[in-house]
C-alpha positions, 0 to 999 in steps of 0.5 A: 219544915220550909213554909210554903208562902202565898202572896202577902204571907210572912214568916219569921226568919230564925237566922240572919245569914241567908241565901236566896235561891232563885230558879226559872225555866229561862235566864232572868236577871236577879237583884235587890233594893235596899229601902228605908222604913217606908221601902223607899230607894233613895239612890242608885247606890241602894240597888245591888245589880249585875253592874254593881253586885255588891252592897253592905250585907248583900251580893247578887249574880252578875249575869242572867241565868236560870238558877241564881243564889244571892247571899245576904247578911242581915246583921251587915245591913246599915241601921237605916235599911228596913227592907230588902227587896228581891227583884227579878227581870227578863233580860232584853234582846237575848231571844227569850220570852218577853214576859213572865206569862210565857214561861214556868212560874219562878220559884224563890226560896229563902235558906240558911247557909247549910242549904236548909230551906226556911221559906219558899214561894212560887211566883204565879199569876203573872202575864205581861209582866217582865219584872217582878218584886218577888220577895221582901226581907223586912225589919219588925220590932228588932227582928227580921221577916220575910214576905212573899210580894209577887208584884209584877210590872209590865213596864219592866225594871224601870217601872219597878224602880220608879215604883219604889221611889228611884227617880233615876230608875230609867237610867239605872235599868238601862245600865243593868240591861247593858251589863247583862248583855255584855255578860251574856256576850262574854259568857260561854257554854260550860264543858260537859263534865267527865262521867263519874265512874263508880268502879266499873259502873258506866253511870252518867254523871249525876251531878250534871243537870239535864239539858232536857226533861229526863224520863222518869224511872220505870218502877219494879214489876212483878215477875212475868207470870202476873204482868200488869194489865193495860198500857204502860203507866206514866209515872211522871209526877203531874206537878213537877217541873221538867226544866233544868234544876235550880241549884247544883247538888252538893259539891263532891269531896276531892278523891284521893289519886286512884280512888273513887269519889267519896259519895254525897247525899243529893249527888243527882239532878233535881229541883229540890233535895227531895227530888235529887235524893229520889233520882240518886236512889234510882241511880243506885238501883240501876247501878246495882242491876247493871253491875250485877248483870255484868258480873253474872254475864262474865261468870257465864262467859267463863263457864262457857269458854271452860266447857268449850275447852273441855269439849275440845280435850274430850273429842280428841282421842289423843288427849282424852286420857293421860297427863296431856288430858289432866293438864288440859283440863287443869288449864281450862279450869285455871282460866275459868277461875281467873276470869271469875275472880277478875269479874268478882274483884270488879263486882266487889269494887262496885259494891263497895262504892254503892255501899258507901253511897247508901250509907251516906244516902240513908241517913239523908232520906226524908220521912217519905223515903226513910225506914221506920227506924230512921231518926227522922220519924222522931221529929215527925211533923205533918207535911205541907206538901206531897213528896215526890215518892213514898218508900214501900220496902227495900230491894236486894240481890243474892250477890250482896244481901245486906246492900239494900235499895229503897224501893220508891214509888211515885205519888200519887199512886198509879196502881193499886197494891196487893199484899199477898197473904198466901203461901207461894215461893219463899213461903213454902219453906215453912218458916211462917205459918198461915195464921202468922202470914195473914197477921204479917200481911195485915201489919205490912198494909197498916205500915204502908197506909200509915206511911201514906197518911203521914206524907200527905198534908193534913186532910188530903189523904183518907183511908177506909178499911173493910175488915168483914169479919174483924179478924185483923182488929189488932193490926188496925188498932193503931189506925183506929185509936189515932183517929186517922181512919175516916170511919171504923173499919166496915164489917159484915156484908152490909159494911162492905156494901156501904163502903163500896157504894160511897167510893163508887159513887165518889168516882162516878161524880168526879169523873162526870165533873171532870169530863164535863169541865164542871168540877165546881159543880161537885157537892160541897160535902164531897171529900176530895182528898186522895182515898185509899181502901184497904180490903182485908180477908177478901172474898169473905163478905163479898157478893157478885155485886161487890166484886164488880164494884171492886174491880171498877174501883181498881180500873177507874179509881186511880185516875180520880184519887181512889186507890185500892189495897188488897190484903188477900190470898189468891187461893181463897178467891179461885171460885171467882175464876177468870173474873178476878184475873184482870184485878190481880194483874192490875195490882202491884204484888208485894209481900209480908216476908222477903221473897224474890219476885220483882224484876227491874226495868233494865236487865230484869234481875229477880230482886228480893223484896222485904216490906218496910215494917215497924220494928218490934217494940217501937212506938213510932207508929203510934206517935206518927199516927197520933200526929196525923190524927191531931192534925186531921181533928185540928183541920176539922175543927178549924173548918167547922 
């Protein structure tokens, strides 16, 4: 897990051959200075810059760009070098911003040669500065460490070089700016790469960085009989940058002539591997939707054509019977078979390529995106930052049931969830009785809640449970025993009322504080973490007031970090009639067993959803929740 540094914080470097990856919203100049024990730079030959990009143990880019990679070999540094300072500067005379305060904060990451991040730092709080010392790699007691510096200079490169002891800093800064200007004058825009075609899928090349912010994928919706209430939902992550990604995705291995390119995990645009994998999964989802639509359309066309030709045969008395009629019918059926076989061959080519891609992508997914049986959970540690999305299950189509696409939903959640404990659709086949179905629904809710707890940093996500009759005590036991719950599950009418009143008050307080711009006036004991309320066995234990509060939380809660998960059978709440219809329609319906009730946003296929459940007999849930509980207790102990 990469360390997220703040200004002044340091972190040990476990290896000496490194890359420094830099990204910004506009072209910047990247370089490095070498210093002695005091950090003093003794001459121009101690500075790696675009006009002199190589020194012993270090290589920097030759041009200004929005994304850079610096190569560093600390073992190759001379003995008298004790500090390596990574510097960033804005080029002059190129029409870009003249100060860092007018652009997105630069992002710097220290990685191994395999791309694994060791430490990262976002250089914030810059205003009039046009140059900044971002990071410092320094030698301490025979080992190397990295420190986040973030020291800005309004006087630009010259001021920064002078501050590091270089007397000829002004002359060197002028040479650097001249070299950058020459390099930018020579540079030309790279040609757009040819589209990467996956055996008939017309998907744009995911290796190409977007030239403008890409519209985030639209999540699957429940079928038309339960449309979501309200207007369209913005699934754009509020903390994500939307400029061009800082680093290109992994290089695609060359394919044999006539063969599709070999799939690579992270073959999509994005700022981080997390974001690239997220975009790649959605690209696979769209590919499968569209190639299946093309196949179904081709089959429909073949059937329509055969019916038309047979109609012509039957409408002509001369060809209605006899050898001519038999020959015409056989010819029509042969044409139909040929068209369907061609369509099936194209579909199989696409499915083979997508299957190969899925086999590469699935093992590379981080915990937030991975199945519960993935090895990444065995090495789980509480994260330091919130991921882009979370996996709620898998989706597949009948043409290839074994090709499953992870169902990723952006964080923070914009809609509540309804885990259906009632019988409908596939449930009517009788494979699962009602009691087992309710248990599976509770288990599915616990698995999702555990995943949400696991992917948030310690103290930034809390779960509350309402189980009025205590009928799901077995399912909720892992949450209770690990200490991951904020408090024990609420039981009885009084427990229901207490939890709903507390969360309703929290929503009211935060809304008033936000609207009045007085968030600093919130009570010091108010838990500002994201909250998830799991309501089991609804409407048992609910009166009219509690139902009203529940609807209020569903409508107003997500905007201030309170989310709802209902585990219920809609038939049990029929007595409330239309009062609850807006509530049901505002929630994303999930099922504890496989059912084809979700529709994609491109062609509207009915996708079969399968929940992401913990394998039977696995201890992974207890292990993960144990880590979450220990982190929560440690945070509370530290805070007290």
